[in-house]
C-alpha positions as CSV (number, residue, x, y, z in Angstrom):
1,M,-11.7,-216.8,-171.8
2,A,-11.7,-218.0,-168.3
3,A,-13.3,-215.4,-166.1
4,L,-12.8,-215.0,-162.4
5,C,-15.8,-216.9,-161.1
6,R,-15.5,-220.2,-162.7
7,S,-15.9,-223.3,-160.6
8,F,-12.6,-224.8,-159.4
9,P,-11.6,-228.3,-158.6
10,G,-10.6,-228.8,-155.0
11,K,-11.7,-229.8,-151.5
12,L,-13.6,-227.9,-148.8
13,A,-13.0,-228.5,-145.1
14,C,-16.5,-229.1,-143.7
15,L,-17.0,-230.3,-140.2
16,G,-13.6,-231.7,-140.0
17,K,-14.0,-233.8,-143.1
18,Q,-12.9,-233.4,-146.7
19,V,-15.8,-233.1,-149.2
20,P,-15.9,-232.2,-152.8
21,V,-16.6,-228.6,-153.6
22,V,-20.0,-228.5,-155.3
23,C,-20.1,-224.9,-156.3
24,S,-18.1,-221.7,-156.2
25,A,-19.1,-218.1,-155.8
26,Q,-20.9,-216.9,-158.8
27,V,-21.1,-213.3,-159.7
28,R,-23.7,-212.5,-162.3
29,W,-22.4,-210.2,-165.0
30,L,-24.4,-208.6,-167.7
31,N,-23.8,-210.1,-171.2
32,L,-24.5,-208.2,-174.4
33,Q,-25.5,-209.6,-177.7
34,E,-22.7,-209.3,-180.4
35,Y,-24.4,-206.4,-182.2
36,Q,-24.7,-204.5,-179.0
37,S,-21.0,-205.0,-178.3
38,K,-20.0,-204.0,-181.8
39,Q,-22.0,-200.8,-181.6
40,L,-20.4,-200.0,-178.3
41,M,-17.0,-200.4,-179.9
42,A,-17.9,-198.4,-183.0
43,D,-19.1,-195.6,-180.8
44,N,-15.7,-195.5,-179.0
45,G,-13.2,-195.5,-181.8
46,V,-12.7,-199.3,-182.3
47,T,-12.8,-200.6,-185.8
48,V,-15.5,-203.1,-186.6
49,Q,-17.3,-204.3,-189.7
50,R,-20.2,-202.2,-191.1
51,F,-23.4,-203.9,-189.9
52,R,-27.2,-203.6,-189.5
53,I,-29.6,-205.4,-187.2
54,A,-32.9,-206.9,-188.4
55,D,-35.8,-208.5,-186.6
56,T,-37.7,-209.5,-189.8
57,P,-36.6,-211.0,-193.1
58,Q,-37.7,-207.9,-195.0
59,K,-35.6,-205.7,-192.8
60,A,-32.6,-208.0,-193.4
61,K,-33.1,-207.5,-197.1
62,E,-33.2,-203.7,-196.7
63,A,-30.1,-203.9,-194.5
64,A,-28.2,-205.6,-197.3
65,K,-29.2,-202.9,-199.7
66,E,-28.0,-200.2,-197.3
67,L,-24.7,-201.8,-196.8
68,N,-24.1,-202.5,-200.5
69,A,-21.2,-204.8,-199.7
70,R,-19.2,-207.2,-201.9
71,E,-20.1,-210.0,-199.6
72,Y,-22.4,-210.4,-196.5
73,V,-22.3,-212.4,-193.3
74,I,-25.6,-213.1,-191.6
75,K,-25.4,-214.0,-187.9
76,A,-28.1,-215.2,-185.6
77,Q,-28.1,-213.1,-182.4
78,I,-28.1,-215.3,-179.3
79,L,-25.8,-215.2,-176.3
80,A,-24.7,-218.8,-176.6
81,G,-21.5,-219.6,-178.5
82,G,-21.1,-222.2,-181.2
83,K,-23.6,-220.5,-183.5
84,G,-21.7,-221.4,-186.7
85,K,-22.1,-225.1,-186.0
86,G,-25.7,-224.9,-184.6
87,T,-28.9,-226.2,-186.1
88,F,-32.2,-224.3,-186.4
89,S,-35.6,-225.9,-185.7
90,S,-36.4,-224.9,-189.3
91,G,-33.8,-227.4,-190.5
92,L,-31.3,-224.8,-191.5
93,K,-27.8,-225.7,-190.4
94,G,-25.4,-223.0,-189.2
95,G,-26.3,-219.8,-187.4
96,V,-23.6,-217.9,-189.4
97,K,-24.0,-217.6,-193.2
98,L,-21.9,-216.0,-195.9
99,T,-23.3,-214.9,-199.3
100,K,-22.4,-212.5,-202.1
101,S,-26.0,-212.4,-203.3
102,K,-28.4,-209.9,-201.8
103,S,-31.3,-212.0,-203.1
104,E,-30.3,-214.9,-200.9
105,I,-30.4,-213.0,-197.6
106,Q,-34.2,-212.8,-197.1
107,P,-34.8,-216.6,-197.7
108,L,-31.9,-217.4,-195.3
109,V,-33.3,-215.1,-192.6
110,E,-36.8,-216.6,-193.1
111,K,-35.3,-219.8,-191.7
112,M,-33.6,-218.1,-188.8
113,I,-35.9,-215.6,-187.2
114,G,-38.8,-217.2,-185.3
115,Y,-37.0,-220.5,-185.0
116,K,-34.8,-222.0,-182.3
117,L,-31.1,-222.4,-182.7
118,K,-29.5,-225.3,-180.9
119,T,-25.7,-225.1,-180.3
120,K,-23.2,-226.9,-178.0
121,Q,-23.8,-224.2,-175.4
122,T,-27.6,-224.0,-175.4
123,T,-29.9,-226.2,-173.3
124,G,-33.1,-228.1,-174.2
125,D,-34.2,-227.6,-177.8
126,G,-32.3,-224.3,-178.2
127,V,-32.9,-220.6,-178.1
128,L,-35.5,-218.7,-180.1
129,V,-33.8,-216.3,-182.5
130,K,-35.5,-212.9,-182.7
131,K,-32.8,-210.9,-184.5
132,V,-30.0,-211.3,-187.0
133,M,-27.0,-209.1,-187.7
134,V,-26.3,-208.4,-191.4
135,A,-22.7,-207.3,-191.8
136,E,-20.2,-206.6,-194.4
137,A,-18.0,-209.7,-194.8
138,L,-14.3,-208.9,-194.8
139,D,-11.5,-211.2,-195.8
140,I,-9.2,-212.1,-192.9
141,A,-5.5,-212.5,-193.7
142,R,-4.6,-213.4,-190.1
143,E,-6.5,-214.0,-186.9
144,T,-5.3,-213.2,-183.3
145,Y,-6.9,-213.2,-179.9
146,F,-7.1,-210.3,-177.5
147,A,-8.9,-209.7,-174.2
148,I,-8.9,-207.5,-171.1
149,L,-10.2,-209.0,-167.9
150,M,-10.2,-208.5,-164.2
151,D,-7.7,-210.9,-162.6
152,R,-7.5,-211.7,-158.9
153,D,-3.8,-212.9,-159.1
154,H,-2.8,-209.5,-160.3
155,A,-5.4,-207.6,-158.3
156,G,-6.6,-205.7,-161.3
157,P,-7.1,-205.7,-165.1
158,V,-4.8,-207.8,-167.3
159,M,-4.4,-207.8,-171.1
160,V,-4.3,-211.3,-172.5
161,G,-3.3,-212.0,-176.1
162,S,-2.3,-214.7,-178.5
163,P,-1.2,-214.8,-182.2
164,E,-3.5,-217.9,-182.5
165,G,-7.0,-216.4,-182.8
166,G,-10.3,-217.5,-184.2
167,V,-10.2,-220.7,-182.1
168,D,-11.0,-221.8,-178.5
169,I,-8.4,-219.9,-176.5
170,E,-8.5,-222.6,-173.8
171,E,-7.3,-225.1,-176.3
172,V,-4.4,-222.8,-177.3
173,A,-3.5,-222.4,-173.6
174,A,-3.5,-226.1,-173.1
175,K,-1.6,-227.1,-176.2
176,S,0.7,-224.1,-176.7
177,P,1.0,-222.1,-173.5
178,E,4.0,-220.2,-174.9
179,L,1.6,-218.5,-177.3
180,I,-0.4,-216.9,-174.5
181,F,0.9,-213.5,-173.5
182,K,-0.3,-211.6,-170.4
183,E,0.3,-207.9,-169.5
184,P,-0.9,-206.6,-166.1
185,I,-2.3,-203.1,-166.3
186,D,-1.5,-200.4,-163.6
187,I,-5.0,-199.2,-162.8
188,T,-3.7,-195.7,-162.1
189,A,-1.5,-195.4,-165.3
190,G,-3.7,-197.3,-167.7
191,V,-2.4,-199.1,-170.8
192,T,0.9,-197.4,-171.8
193,D,2.0,-197.0,-175.4
194,E,4.9,-199.3,-174.6
195,Q,2.6,-202.0,-173.2
196,A,0.2,-201.7,-176.2
197,H,3.0,-201.9,-178.8
198,K,4.6,-204.9,-176.9
199,M,1.3,-206.8,-176.9
200,A,0.6,-205.9,-180.6
201,G,4.1,-207.2,-181.4
202,N,3.5,-210.4,-179.5
203,L,0.4,-211.0,-181.5
204,G,2.4,-210.7,-184.7
205,F,1.4,-207.3,-185.9
206,K,4.2,-205.4,-187.7
207,G,4.8,-201.9,-188.9
208,D,1.7,-199.8,-189.4
209,L,-0.4,-202.8,-188.4
210,Q,1.3,-202.9,-185.0
211,A,0.5,-199.2,-184.5
212,Q,-3.1,-199.8,-185.5
213,A,-3.5,-202.8,-183.2
214,A,-1.9,-200.9,-180.3
215,N,-4.4,-198.1,-180.8
216,Q,-7.3,-200.5,-180.8
217,M,-6.1,-202.1,-177.6
218,K,-5.9,-198.7,-175.9
219,N,-9.4,-197.8,-177.0
220,L,-10.7,-201.1,-175.8
221,Y,-9.2,-200.4,-172.4
222,K,-10.9,-197.0,-172.4
223,I,-14.2,-198.9,-172.9
224,F,-13.3,-201.3,-170.2
225,L,-13.0,-198.5,-167.7
226,K,-15.7,-196.2,-169.0
227,Y,-18.4,-198.9,-168.8
228,D,-17.2,-200.9,-165.7
229,A,-16.5,-204.0,-167.8
230,T,-15.2,-207.1,-166.2
231,Q,-14.2,-208.7,-169.5
232,I,-13.7,-207.6,-173.1
233,E,-12.8,-210.5,-175.4
234,I,-12.0,-210.0,-179.1
235,N,-11.8,-213.2,-181.0
236,P,-10.7,-212.8,-183.6
237,L,-8.8,-209.5,-183.7
238,G,-8.0,-209.8,-187.4
239,E,-5.7,-208.4,-190.0
240,T,-7.3,-207.9,-193.4
241,P,-5.5,-208.2,-196.8
242,D,-5.8,-204.4,-197.3
243,K,-3.8,-203.9,-194.1
244,K,-6.5,-203.0,-191.5
245,V,-6.9,-204.2,-188.0
246,V,-10.6,-205.1,-187.3
247,C,-12.4,-206.5,-184.3
248,F,-14.5,-209.2,-185.9
249,D,-16.2,-210.7,-182.9
250,A,-16.6,-209.5,-179.3
251,K,-17.9,-210.7,-175.9
252,F,-18.4,-208.1,-173.2
253,N,-19.3,-208.6,-169.6
254,F,-20.2,-205.8,-167.1
255,D,-20.1,-205.7,-163.4
256,D,-23.7,-205.9,-162.0
257,N,-22.6,-203.7,-159.1
258,S,-22.2,-200.8,-161.6
259,S,-25.8,-200.9,-162.8
260,F,-26.6,-197.7,-160.9
261,R,-24.2,-195.7,-163.0
262,Q,-24.4,-197.7,-166.2
263,Q,-28.2,-197.7,-166.6
264,A,-28.1,-197.2,-170.4
265,I,-25.9,-200.4,-170.8
266,F,-28.0,-202.4,-168.4
267,D,-31.2,-201.3,-170.1
268,E,-30.0,-203.2,-173.2
269,E,-29.9,-206.6,-171.4
270,D,-31.7,-209.3,-173.2
271,K,-33.3,-211.6,-170.6
272,S,-35.1,-213.8,-173.1
273,E,-32.3,-216.5,-172.8
274,A,-32.1,-216.4,-169.0
275,D,-33.7,-218.9,-166.7
276,P,-37.1,-217.4,-166.0
277,R,-36.7,-218.3,-162.3
278,E,-33.5,-216.2,-162.1
279,V,-35.3,-213.3,-163.8
280,Q,-38.1,-213.5,-161.3
281,A,-35.6,-213.7,-158.4
282,E,-33.9,-210.6,-159.6
283,R,-37.2,-208.7,-159.6
284,S,-37.7,-209.8,-156.0
285,K,-34.1,-208.8,-155.1
286,L,-33.1,-212.4,-154.4
287,N,-29.9,-214.1,-155.6
288,Y,-31.0,-217.4,-157.2
289,I,-29.3,-219.9,-159.4
290,G,-31.0,-223.1,-160.4
291,L,-29.2,-226.5,-160.0
292,T,-30.2,-230.1,-160.6
293,G,-30.8,-231.5,-157.1
294,D,-33.9,-232.2,-155.1
295,I,-33.5,-230.1,-151.9
296,G,-34.6,-226.5,-152.2
297,C,-32.4,-224.1,-150.2
298,L,-33.3,-220.7,-148.7
299,V,-30.3,-219.2,-146.9
300,N,-29.0,-215.8,-146.0
301,G,-25.5,-214.9,-147.2
302,A,-23.5,-216.4,-150.1
303,G,-21.0,-218.1,-147.9
304,L,-23.5,-219.8,-145.8
305,A,-25.5,-220.7,-148.9
306,M,-22.5,-222.4,-150.4
307,A,-21.7,-224.2,-147.2
308,T,-25.3,-225.4,-147.0
309,M,-25.1,-226.9,-150.4
310,D,-21.8,-228.6,-149.5
311,I,-23.2,-230.1,-146.3
312,I,-26.2,-231.4,-148.2
313,K,-23.9,-233.1,-150.6
314,L,-21.8,-234.5,-147.7
315,H,-24.9,-236.2,-146.3
316,G,-25.7,-237.9,-149.6
317,A,-28.2,-235.6,-151.4
318,A,-27.9,-232.7,-153.8
319,P,-29.1,-229.0,-153.7
320,A,-31.7,-227.9,-156.1
321,N,-30.5,-224.3,-156.1
322,F,-28.5,-221.5,-154.6
323,L,-30.7,-218.9,-153.0
324,D,-29.3,-216.0,-150.9
325,C,-32.1,-213.8,-149.5
326,G,-29.6,-211.2,-148.4
327,G,-29.4,-209.2,-145.2
328,G,-32.4,-206.8,-145.6
329,V,-34.9,-209.5,-146.5
330,K,-38.6,-208.8,-145.9
331,E,-41.5,-211.1,-145.4
332,E,-42.8,-210.7,-149.0
333,Q,-39.4,-211.8,-150.3
334,V,-39.6,-215.0,-148.3
335,L,-42.9,-215.7,-150.0
336,E,-41.4,-215.1,-153.4
337,A,-38.5,-217.4,-152.4
338,F,-40.9,-220.2,-151.6
339,K,-42.7,-219.7,-154.9
340,L,-39.4,-220.1,-156.7
341,L,-38.4,-223.2,-154.8
342,T,-41.8,-224.9,-155.2
343,A,-41.9,-224.1,-158.9
344,D,-39.1,-226.5,-159.4
345,K,-40.8,-229.9,-159.8
346,N,-37.6,-231.7,-158.8
347,V,-37.7,-230.2,-155.2
348,K,-38.8,-232.9,-152.7
349,A,-38.0,-230.9,-149.5
350,I,-37.0,-227.4,-148.5
351,L,-34.2,-226.4,-146.1
352,V,-34.3,-222.9,-144.6
353,N,-30.9,-222.2,-143.0
354,I,-30.7,-218.7,-141.4
355,F,-27.9,-217.3,-139.2
356,G,-29.4,-213.9,-138.1
357,G,-26.8,-211.2,-137.8
358,I,-28.3,-208.4,-139.9
359,V,-31.3,-210.7,-140.7
360,D,-34.1,-210.7,-138.2
361,C,-35.1,-214.3,-137.6
362,A,-38.6,-213.2,-136.6
363,I,-39.1,-211.7,-140.1
364,I,-38.1,-215.0,-141.7
365,A,-40.4,-216.9,-139.4
366,N,-43.4,-214.7,-140.3
367,G,-42.5,-215.0,-143.9
368,I,-42.3,-218.8,-143.7
369,T,-45.8,-219.1,-142.1
370,S,-47.2,-216.7,-144.6
371,A,-45.6,-218.5,-147.5
372,C,-46.8,-222.0,-146.3
373,E,-50.4,-220.8,-146.0
374,N,-50.3,-218.8,-149.3
375,I,-48.9,-221.6,-151.5
376,K,-50.3,-224.5,-149.3
377,L,-46.9,-226.2,-149.1
378,Q,-47.2,-229.9,-149.6
379,I,-43.5,-231.0,-149.2
380,P,-41.4,-231.3,-146.1
381,L,-39.8,-228.2,-144.6
382,V,-36.8,-228.2,-142.3
383,V,-35.9,-224.9,-140.6
384,R,-32.9,-223.9,-138.7
385,L,-32.9,-220.3,-137.2
386,E,-30.1,-218.9,-135.1
387,G,-29.1,-215.4,-134.1
388,T,-31.1,-212.2,-133.9
389,N,-34.6,-212.8,-132.4
390,S,-34.2,-216.6,-132.9
391,L,-36.3,-217.4,-129.8
392,E,-39.2,-215.3,-130.9
393,A,-38.9,-216.8,-134.4
394,R,-39.1,-220.3,-133.0
395,E,-42.2,-219.4,-131.0
396,I,-43.8,-218.0,-134.2
397,L,-43.2,-221.3,-136.0
398,Q,-44.3,-223.5,-133.1
399,S,-47.6,-221.6,-132.6
400,S,-48.3,-221.6,-136.3
401,G,-49.6,-225.2,-136.3
402,L,-47.6,-225.9,-139.5
403,K,-45.8,-229.2,-139.9
404,I,-42.3,-227.8,-139.7
405,I,-39.3,-229.9,-138.8
406,A,-37.1,-227.8,-136.5
407,A,-33.3,-228.2,-136.5
408,G,-31.0,-227.4,-133.7
409,D,-27.8,-226.7,-135.6
410,F,-26.2,-226.7,-139.1
411,E,-25.5,-230.4,-139.4
412,D,-28.7,-231.4,-137.7
413,A,-30.6,-229.4,-140.4
414,A,-28.7,-231.1,-143.2
415,R,-29.2,-234.5,-141.8
416,K,-32.9,-234.1,-141.2
417,V,-33.7,-232.7,-144.7
418,V,-31.7,-235.5,-146.3
419,E,-33.5,-238.1,-144.2
420,V,-36.9,-236.8,-145.0
421,I,-36.5,-237.2,-148.7
422,Q,-35.1,-240.7,-148.3
423,E,-38.0,-242.0,-146.3
């Protein structure tokens, strides 16, 4: 489901000209693996399949014995979607397998764990699978879609549902928008019985099933609030032949700003699929997102960082990253930032663009000289420093003896860094 921080088409006014928007603000939200989300639901009164998690084929075999189900579903645990149609480096096709035979589970898992799974959402040659979920397979008589997410248009949480579940909800919205139902939630009142029953009815649940579905929705909203979620997506929210409402698959996102009070949740984060540069940046308290251009950017403030990327694009080049060093940056963080930038082999030049309000430009200047000497920088460096202690900062750079290209203003900085990579 579309979250709040997706890129959007449009134009950005930049220096009196209209240029394409090359990025939008990106909030990084914690994602949980499916089994973690299901455990969270089960612990909070939401109906899910019985399941076990296994990190070896032998444990998967033992899990099947414990469940003692009529039929089993084995699912590779990676964050990327499209697992069912993915392919393992072992040659096995499909990251989701159904079987009624306990004896088939271990051989299947032997071709999953320790191998990479490539799907339409993974990059490169796929993601290494370290765990599988072995669950009781339940028949589904009907599939629906349900989500709770934060929505700017409504300035708060909104329930979104559709009687057409088990498929890409964006396709449903495009082809049959009348089948998408939205219900804004009053943050002070929460989800009322009337709202929950109305949404359950819109999804096609009737009688006792409608009451069950409404109760599941209210419990999901409790989870949404309790754990500072930004999105809870259930697809499908299914109806079984024996008249039960079950959450078969779930995607949870949590607000990173809540990590201080949701430590237990954030401790479960699996960073094995994340860009290692982003993981390193997080350790250094830097906001970094890798892109595909050739100009490395070190900027303070998300807004200025995005404007810097846009003006680079305006002058005919492309940014290699988003990197916001924040307001309380220290010299050692500047060094770590330079290490991140130079680790990207596509980077041909670096642009440092600082407007010092909270940031002390002298700290940035000292950090730059230290970083250049430490990593023995071999690529061109363009620096624009304005604001707090900018005169002192310029003197530090001028007396360093380093080959630094000084820029007078924002556009001058962009023009110079683009020119230097085109020489």
